[in-house]
Backbone as numpy.savetxt, mean C-alpha at the origin, in Angstrom:
# Nx Ny Nz CAx CAy CAz Cx Cy Cz
-8.71 -18.43 -22.84 -9.56 -17.26 -22.84 -8.67 -16.02 -22.84
-8.91 -15.14 -23.77 -8.14 -13.91 -23.88 -8.89 -12.78 -23.20
-8.17 -12.00 -22.43 -8.77 -10.87 -21.72 -8.45 -9.60 -22.48
-9.47 -8.86 -22.82 -9.30 -7.57 -23.47 -9.00 -6.55 -22.38
-7.75 -6.04 -22.35 -7.33 -5.14 -21.28 -8.12 -3.83 -21.29
-8.46 -3.34 -22.46 -9.24 -2.10 -22.54 -10.62 -2.28 -21.93
-11.25 -3.41 -22.23 -12.57 -3.68 -21.68 -12.50 -3.91 -20.18
-11.43 -4.56 -19.72 -11.27 -4.79 -18.28 -11.07 -3.47 -17.54
-10.26 -2.58 -18.10 -10.04 -1.28 -17.46 -11.32 -0.46 -17.44
-12.08 -0.50 -18.53 -13.34 0.24 -18.58 -14.34 -0.32 -17.57
-14.38 -1.65 -17.43 -15.28 -2.26 -16.46 -14.88 -1.87 -15.04
-13.58 -1.87 -14.76 -13.13 -1.45 -13.43 -13.51 0.00 -13.18
-13.30 0.85 -14.17 -13.62 2.27 -14.00 -15.10 2.47 -13.71
-15.96 1.73 -14.41 -17.40 1.84 -14.16 -17.75 1.37 -12.75
-17.21 0.22 -12.35 -17.50 -0.31 -11.03 -16.90 0.56 -9.93
-15.71 1.10 -10.16 -15.08 1.96 -9.16 -15.90 3.22 -8.95
-16.41 3.75 -10.04 -17.23 4.96 -9.95 -18.53 4.65 -9.19
-19.13 3.51 -9.50 -20.38 3.14 -8.84 -20.17 2.84 -7.36
-19.01 2.27 -7.00 -18.74 1.90 -5.62 -17.96 2.98 -4.88
-17.69 4.09 -5.54 -16.95 5.21 -4.96 -15.55 4.77 -4.55
-14.89 4.00 -5.43 -13.51 3.55 -5.22 -12.56 4.52 -5.92
-11.26 4.45 -5.61 -10.31 5.34 -6.27 -10.32 5.14 -7.78
-10.15 6.20 -8.49 -10.16 6.17 -9.94 -8.84 5.65 -10.48
-8.88 5.15 -11.71 -7.65 4.73 -12.36 -7.02 5.87 -13.13
-7.61 7.04 -13.09 -7.07 8.19 -13.79 -5.75 8.60 -13.14
-4.75 8.94 -13.94 -3.48 9.35 -13.35 -3.61 10.64 -12.57
-2.80 10.75 -11.51 -2.84 11.95 -10.68 -2.13 13.12 -11.34
-1.23 12.85 -12.22 -0.47 13.90 -12.90 -0.12 13.45 -14.29
0.76 14.19 -14.92 1.13 13.86 -16.30 2.27 12.86 -16.37
3.11 12.79 -15.36 4.28 11.93 -15.39 4.02 10.64 -14.60
3.90 9.49 -15.29 3.62 8.23 -14.57 4.70 7.87 -13.55
5.96 8.20 -13.84 7.02 7.89 -12.89 6.83 8.68 -11.61
6.41 9.92 -11.73 6.16 10.74 -10.54 4.98 10.18 -9.76
3.94 9.71 -10.45 2.80 9.11 -9.76 3.23 7.88 -8.97
4.06 7.03 -9.56 4.53 5.84 -8.85 5.39 6.25 -7.67
6.24 7.26 -7.89 7.07 7.76 -6.79 6.23 8.30 -5.65
5.16 9.03 -5.99 4.26 9.55 -4.96 3.58 8.41 -4.22
3.18 7.39 -4.96 2.52 6.23 -4.35 3.44 5.54 -3.35
4.69 5.33 -3.76 5.65 4.67 -2.87 5.94 5.55 -1.66
6.12 6.85 -1.90 6.40 7.77 -0.80 5.26 7.78 0.21
4.04 7.84 -0.28 2.87 7.82 0.61 2.81 6.52 1.41
3.09 5.39 0.74 3.05 4.10 1.43 4.11 4.03 2.53
5.29 4.54 2.24 6.36 4.51 3.24 6.00 5.42 4.42
5.48 6.60 4.12 5.09 7.51 5.20 4.00 6.89 6.08
3.04 6.23 5.45 1.98 5.56 6.22 2.54 4.44 7.09
3.50 3.69 6.56 4.12 2.61 7.33 4.88 3.18 8.53
5.60 4.27 8.30 6.36 4.90 9.40 5.40 5.44 10.46
4.34 6.11 10.02 3.36 6.65 10.97 2.70 5.53 11.78
2.39 4.43 11.12 1.78 3.29 11.81 2.74 2.71 12.85
4.02 2.60 12.50 5.01 2.10 13.44 5.18 3.02 14.64
5.19 4.31 14.38 5.32 5.27 15.49 4.12 5.21 16.42
2.92 5.13 15.81 1.71 5.05 16.63 1.73 3.78 17.48
2.23 2.70 16.91 2.32 1.44 17.65 3.30 1.58 18.82
4.43 2.21 18.56 5.42 2.41 19.63 4.86 3.28 20.76
4.17 4.35 20.38 3.57 5.24 21.38 2.53 4.50 22.22
1.70 3.72 21.54 0.66 2.99 22.25 1.27 1.91 23.14
2.35 1.28 22.68 3.03 0.29 23.52 3.61 0.94 24.77
4.19 2.12 24.61 4.74 2.84 25.77 3.63 3.21 26.74
2.48 3.63 26.21 1.34 3.94 27.08 0.85 2.69 27.79
0.88 1.56 27.08 0.47 0.29 27.70 1.39 -0.12 28.82
2.69 0.08 28.62 3.66 -0.25 29.66 3.47 0.67 30.87
3.16 1.95 30.59 2.94 2.90 31.68 1.60 2.68 32.37
0.74 1.89 31.74 -0.56 1.61 32.34 -1.62 2.64 32.03
-1.36 3.51 31.04 -2.34 4.55 30.70 -3.19 4.20 29.47
-2.92 3.06 28.85 -3.69 2.66 27.67 -4.33 1.30 27.91
-5.45 1.11 27.27 -6.17 -0.16 27.36 -5.42 -1.21 26.54
-5.44 -2.44 26.98 -4.74 -3.52 26.30 -5.25 -3.70 24.87
-6.55 -3.55 24.67 -7.11 -3.69 23.31 -6.54 -2.65 22.37
-6.35 -1.42 22.86 -5.80 -0.37 22.01 -4.35 -0.68 21.63
-3.61 -1.21 22.59 -2.21 -1.57 22.32 -2.15 -2.69 21.28
-2.94 -3.71 21.47 -2.94 -4.84 20.54 -3.38 -4.39 19.15
-4.39 -3.54 19.07 -4.86 -3.04 17.78 -3.76 -2.25 17.08
-3.07 -1.38 17.80 -2.01 -0.57 17.20 -0.85 -1.43 16.72
-0.46 -2.41 17.52 0.65 -3.29 17.14 0.26 -4.15 15.94
-0.95 -4.67 15.94 -1.42 -5.47 14.81 -1.48 -4.64 13.54
-1.95 -3.41 13.64 -2.00 -2.52 12.48 -0.60 -2.28 11.94
0.36 -2.05 12.82 1.74 -1.84 12.38 2.30 -3.09 11.71
1.97 -4.25 12.27 2.46 -5.50 11.69 1.90 -5.73 10.29
0.61 -5.49 10.12 -0.01 -5.66 8.81 0.57 -4.67 7.81
0.78 -3.44 8.25 1.37 -2.43 7.37 2.77 -2.85 6.94
3.56 -3.36 7.86 4.91 -3.81 7.54 4.89 -5.00 6.59
3.99 -5.94 6.81 3.89 -7.10 5.91 3.49 -6.66 4.51
2.59 -5.68 4.42 2.18 -5.16 3.12 3.35 -4.49 2.42
4.11 -3.68 3.15 5.26 -3.00 2.56 6.30 -4.01 2.07
6.52 -5.07 2.82 7.48 -6.10 2.42 6.98 -6.82 1.17
5.69 -7.12 1.12 5.13 -7.79 -0.06 5.26 -6.91 -1.30
5.01 -5.63 -1.15 5.14 -4.71 -2.29 6.60 -4.63 -2.73
7.51 -4.53 -1.77 8.94 -4.50 -2.09 9.35 -5.74 -2.86
8.89 -6.90 -2.40 9.24 -8.15 -3.07 8.70 -8.19 -4.49
7.48 -7.69 -4.67 6.90 -7.66 -6.02 7.66 -6.73 -6.95
8.06 -5.57 -6.44 8.82 -4.61 -7.26 10.16 -5.21 -7.65
10.83 -5.85 -6.71 12.12 -6.48 -7.01 11.95 -7.60 -8.03
10.91 -8.40 -7.86 10.65 -9.50 -8.81 10.35 -8.94 -10.20
9.58 -7.87 -10.28 9.28 -7.25 -11.58 10.54 -6.71 -12.23
11.39 -6.06 -11.44 12.65 -5.54 -11.96 13.52 -6.68 -12.49
13.60 -7.76 -11.74 14.40 -8.90 -12.18 13.85 -9.51 -13.46
12.52 -9.58 -13.56 11.91 -10.11 -14.78 12.22 -9.21 -15.97
12.18 -7.91 -15.76 12.47 -6.96 -16.84 13.92 -7.09 -17.28
14.84 -7.22 -16.32 16.25 -7.32 -16.69 16.57 -8.63 -17.40
15.77 -9.64 -17.21 16.00 -10.92 -17.88 15.36 -10.98 -19.27
14.55 -10.00 -19.62 13.90 -10.02 -20.92 14.93 -9.87 -22.05
14.75 -10.66 -23.09 15.67 -10.51 -24.23 15.35 -9.22 -25.00
16.40 -8.62 -25.49 16.22 -7.36 -26.23 16.09 -7.63 -27.70
């Protein structure tokens, strides 16, 4: 079965609009800058999540935070880190695949 990429993108755009999901429209004119912004935002979010987890852990140790809040913050940081690692691995794998392509 062959997938028509144009039809698939159009179907996603229709469904995204109906479900109020992010658009596939580029944020700017330079795709490399868009990817760079995406990576930068993801890294900043991961750092913020880690910091929030550390702060909540310190509050938990001091006895000023509820255990559920501490566990939630730490779990959120862990999931964010696992996501960042998975994205890193995919980018490295894609780069390696590109470098192995015959010219």
